[in-house]
N, C-alpha and C positions, 0 to 999 in steps of 0.2 A: 488400533495400531498394529502394524506388522510386528510380530514377537521378535524377529530379527533385529529389529532396531533397539530392542532392550537388551538382547543377549551379547550383541557384537558392537565393536566400533568400527565403522567402516568409513575409510578416507581415501581419496576425496569421493563426494557424491556428486559434485558439479565439475565437468571436465571440458576441456576444448574440443570442439567437433574437428572431425578428419585429422586427428593426431593420435599417436599412441600415447598411452597413460597407464603407469603403474598403480594398481589398487591394492590397498592393504586392508586386511580383515584381521581384527584382533578379538579373540574371544574375552568376554568380561567375567565369565563364571566358570566354575569347574565343571558344571554339566554340559558345557558347550566347546570345551577346549579341543584343539585339533591333536590327536594322538599321534605319535611318531610311526606307529606301525600301519597307518592307514594310508591308502591312495586316494588323493583328492583330486577333483576336477572342477573347473569353473565353466559355466555355460552362460553365454551372454546373448540376449535376444532383443535386437532393435524393435522398438514398438511400431516404427512406421516404415523406415527406408533401410534397405541392406545392399551393399555392393554398388551403390549408384557411381561411385568414384573409384573405389579400392580395386574392384574385380575380385574380391575374396569369394571364395566358394561358399555353399550353404551350411557348412559345418561350424556352429557356433561354440564348440566345446574345445577347451585347451587345458593342459595339465596346470595345476596350481602348486607352487613350491611352498612348503612349510618349514620355517626356520625359527627355532627358538618360541615355538607355538604361535607364530604370526604367519599367516597366509599372504602370499604376494602373487599377483600374475599381472601381465601386461596385455593390453587389447587396444586395437584401433576402434575408435568410436566414431562410427560413420553419421555424417550429418547432424543438424541440429534436431534432437529428439530424445525422448525417454527411452531408457534401456532397463531391461529385466535381467539381473544377475542372479544366477542360481548356483549354489555351491552344492556339489554331489560327492558322496561317498562311493568309490568304485571299486573298493577292496574285494568285494565278493563276486566280482564280474558283472553284476548289475547295478546300474546307477540308483542311488538312494538320495533323494533330496534332503539336505541338512537345513538350508536356509535360503531365503528369497530377499533380495535387496533391489531397490530402484535407484538408478543413476540418471543424470540428464546431461547431454553434451549440447555445448552453446557455440554459436558463431562468435567471432571475435568482438564484435560490438557489444554483445549482451554478456559475454563471459567476463569482461571487465567491470561489471556492474554487480551490486549485491541488492537483494529484495528488502525493502524497509516498509513497514506498515505505519500508516499515520492517519490521523482524523483532522480534517482542515475546517471543520465546521461544528461548534458546540458552544454552549451558554453556561454562564456562571450566575450566581445569585445577584451580581450587579445588574443583570437585566431580568430575564424570566426564567433562569435556571434556579437550582436549589442549593448548590454548594459554592464555597469560595473558589476562586482561581486556583489556589494552591491545592485544594481537595481534588479539582477537576483534573489537574496536571498528574498528581500522584495515582489516581484512579485509572488514567490513561496507560501509565506504565504497567499497573497491575494487570490489565488485560492484554498486554503484549504489544503496546504500541511503541515505536521508535521515534516518532515525532508527532506534534500536535500543535494546535493554536486555539486559544479562547477566542471566540468571535461574537462578542456580545452585540446585541442590537445598538447601533448607533454609538457604541463605545469602544474605543481603543486601549483605554488605560488598564482595564482588567487583564488584558494578555501580558502587559508589561508586569502587572502584579504577579502573575503566575511565574514568570521569569525571576523576579526579585525574591520570591519565596524560597527558591533552592540555589540561589546564587552563591551562597556560603559553604555548600557541600558539593563535592564531585558527584556526579550521576550521569546515566547514559541515555536519558530522554531529552531530545532535542525539542525545547519549548520555543516557539516562534511568536511573534506578534501578529495580530489579526483583528478584524472587526467585521460585523455584518452591516453594509451600507444601505441606508434608506433615504434617498434623496427625496426632497419635497414633491409631492404630487406625482411620484413614479412608483408604480406597483411592482417593478422589477427588484427582486432582492440579489444583491451581489455580495461576494466575499473578497475582501482585501486580505490575502494570505501573505504574510511575511514582509508587508510594506514598511518602510522606515518611519512613515508618519500616517496620521489619520486622515482619511478621506472625509469622514463625516465632519470632522472639526473644520475643514476647508469651507464647506458650504455653510456650516453652522455660523462660522465667524464673519463671512461676508457673503450672505446670500444674493445680494445685488449683483456683485462680480460674477457669481456662479451662474445667475440667470442670463447675464449678457453673454457670457461665454457659450452657454448652452444655446442661446438664439442664434449665435454666429454658426455654431456647428449644424444646427437644423437648416440655416439658409444654404450652407455649403452642401449639405446632403442632397438638397433638390426636393421634387416631389416624392411623397410617400406612397406606397401601395394602399389600396382601400383598406380603411380600418386601423391604420397605424397612425397613432398620434406623434407628430414631429417633435414635440417636446419630449415626450417620454423615450423616444429612440435616442435623440441627441444627448439627453442626460445620462443614459447607459454609456454612450460613447465617451463622454466627459468623465464619468467614474472610472471606466477601464483605463483610459488614458492616465488618469491621476494615479491609479494603482501602479501601472507600469513606471510611472515617473518616481514613484517611491521604492521601486525595485521589487514589487510584489508581484503575486500571482492573481489575476482577476477572474473569479469563478461566477459563471451564470447559474443561478440556483433554482431548483425545483420548479420548472415552468408548468408542470402539471399538478400543482398544488391545488387542491379543491377547497375552496373557502368562500363563504357567503353566496353559497348556490351557484358557483361558477369556477372554471380554471382561472387561475391568476399567474401571470399576466394574460392578457387577450390572445387568442389564437393568431390574429393577424401579426401582432408584435412579436410573438414567439417565432413565428415563421420568418420574419424579417431579420430578427436577431441571428437565426441559423444561417440565413443567406449571406448576411454581411460579415458575420463572425467578428464583432468588436471585442469579444472576451478571450481570455488565454485558455480556459478549460470549462468543460461542461460537467455540471453536477449529475452525473449519469444515474447514480443511486443515492438516493437521499433518505432522510430520516423519517419515514412514514410507518405508522403503526399498522399492525395486521389488517385492520379493517380499511386502511388506506392503500393497500398494496397495488391496486390499479394504477396509482400514480407512477410508481417506479416501473410498472409494466409498460405504461405508454411512453416513458421516457426512454427506455431501452429500445422500444419498437421505433421511436422516432429518431434515435441515434442510428440505427441500421438503416432507416430510410434515407437519411442524410448521407451516410456513407455511401449508399448506392448511387447517389448523385455525384459522387467524386469528391466529396468534402472530407478533409482530414480534421478530425475533431478530438483534441486531448480530453481525457476523461478523468474524473475523481469519484471516490464514493465517500460520503460522510454520514455521520450519524444524526446531526442536527439535534443532539441530545440536550435535554433541559433538566437532566439529573442523572447522577451516576449510580443511584442505589434504588431506584425506583422500578427496576426489572423490565424497562421498555427503552428501546432505541440505543442506548448507550452500549457500544460494542457490536451492534447489529450490522452496521455498515462502515466501511472504511476503505482506504486506498492502499494499494501496494505499488510502490514506485521502484523502478530498477534504476538505481543511480550509482555513480562512482563513489559517493559518500553521503553522510547525513548533513553535510554543509548545506545552508539554505539556498545558495546559488545552484548547487547541483541538483537539488530536490526540485527547484522551480524549472531549471533547464531541462531536466528529464521529463517532467510532466509536459512541458510545451512541446517537447520532441516526440511525444507519444508513448513513452516508456513507462506506462502506468495502466492499472486495470482498476475498476471499482469492484468491490467484494460485498456480498449480501450473506451475512452469517446470522440469520434469525434463529434463536434458540430451539434446538429439537430438529432443525433441518440441516441438510447437507449444505455447506458452504458453496455459493456459486460466484464465479467470476465473470466480468462483463468487460468488454473492450476489443481490441484487435485480436484476432485468432491466435497469432504467434505468442502473444504475452498472456493470454488467458490459458493456454495450453501449459505454458511454463509456470504460471501462478498456481494452477492446480497442483502440480508436482511439489511446489514450495509448501502449499497449504498442507499437504500430506506428509512430507518428507523432512521439511526444514523448520517449520514454524512451531510444531509441537514442542520440541526441546526449547526453542527460543522463547516461546511463551511461558514455559515453566520457569525459566530463569528471571523473565520479567516480572512474574508474580511476586516473588519475594522482593525484588527491588522496589516494585510499587507499594508494597506494604510497608517497607522501611521508609519511603518517601512520605507516606502518610503519616508515619510515626514522627518524621522530622517536623512535618507541618504542625503536629500537635505537641511538639517541643518534649518529646519522650527522651529521657537521658540515655546516651551512647547510640541513639539511633542513627546519628550522622556518621559515626565512625563505623558502624556496621554497614551502612550504605555504601560509604567510600570504599570500603574493602571489597565490594562487589563490582566495581567498575570494570568494564572490559570483558565481562562474561559472555554477553551476546555477541560481541565482536570476535572473541575467541572461538565460539561455536561456528560463526560463519567461516572464519579461517579454517576450522576444521574440515568444514563442508567442501571448501575449495582446496584442501590439501596442504595449506600452509599454515596451520595452526595446530596445537596440541589437542 
């Protein structure tokens, strides 16, 4: 981590593009205070573009004013890009670098959104996971997630159990309903994220009606390409339509999962699903172990190939974790959504509109973001400059959520007292919070 982020308070870190913004730098410790007998200067270096619109010259250095120990300066932040801010001591005639910070200027559509981390696909002990839904939710907050859903195989109720477990105490983790859908005789795995009812229960309750509706969809779809089973494709369309009817996000899961000596589903069906796009989002990065990394590599390569064909494909990253304490998958993969708020409607609408990236954060490796270039670039900044503090705040909240699930005395009061911390930190990054 950049030492300047530990020694100083910088606000804002996120600024509107093509406007002047006043930046405040406040020393936090005695060893880095701004002395009154020193001349200070700020140097700002745009990482990509300079003077495309403003016509400003190449000199990036301006005097910085220090009053009551706090430095302020105003700068026109050109275009949407990262900026390197350097604070210099020029008292002796030669510039001496004191600190270096990073800022990001955003166009209007993105500036009004905040970055939220979430996992839309994971399992509890009600299917083939290890821990209770309440435990999974608390563990999600402990690793820095802002939203999540338990998506057990064929089961919707565990996700509601996770919500009920913390309904009695204020907390900042958005816990949404969900399930993994497995229609009869259909190898495609699908996620219902946020839907108001269970899609699994619809066809479990009345399979005869389900099959009749799928048969009508298959007939309407007409002839299938070679190798595509008409029932399987129509079943997917039926499921994704039901998810949308429930107000949820329909996710096409891990098409390059290697099981029983082959990729599942078939290559022909995968290709047709990409061509027709009945889903809302593609599970670009999924919960594959280290020895299965080829599957994620193939999914990323396929995404870029489909994008080159002109397709717009919203993406998510998920852990598909089956345990929170086993040291594998949980926290390795997740989604960053740039949304106006953590409300379910905003999260879903933002993913559908393409404001999301999939993140691969395998332990011991540098995190990688995948998706549209614009959002990947911004996500890398957030991973470096915004989320470390955010995640540290979440860690204690998650520990207290787990303490609440274990019914430890006073845990609920301590958790309630911490609500609003991450929102306050984001407000600070945008210059409208303490």
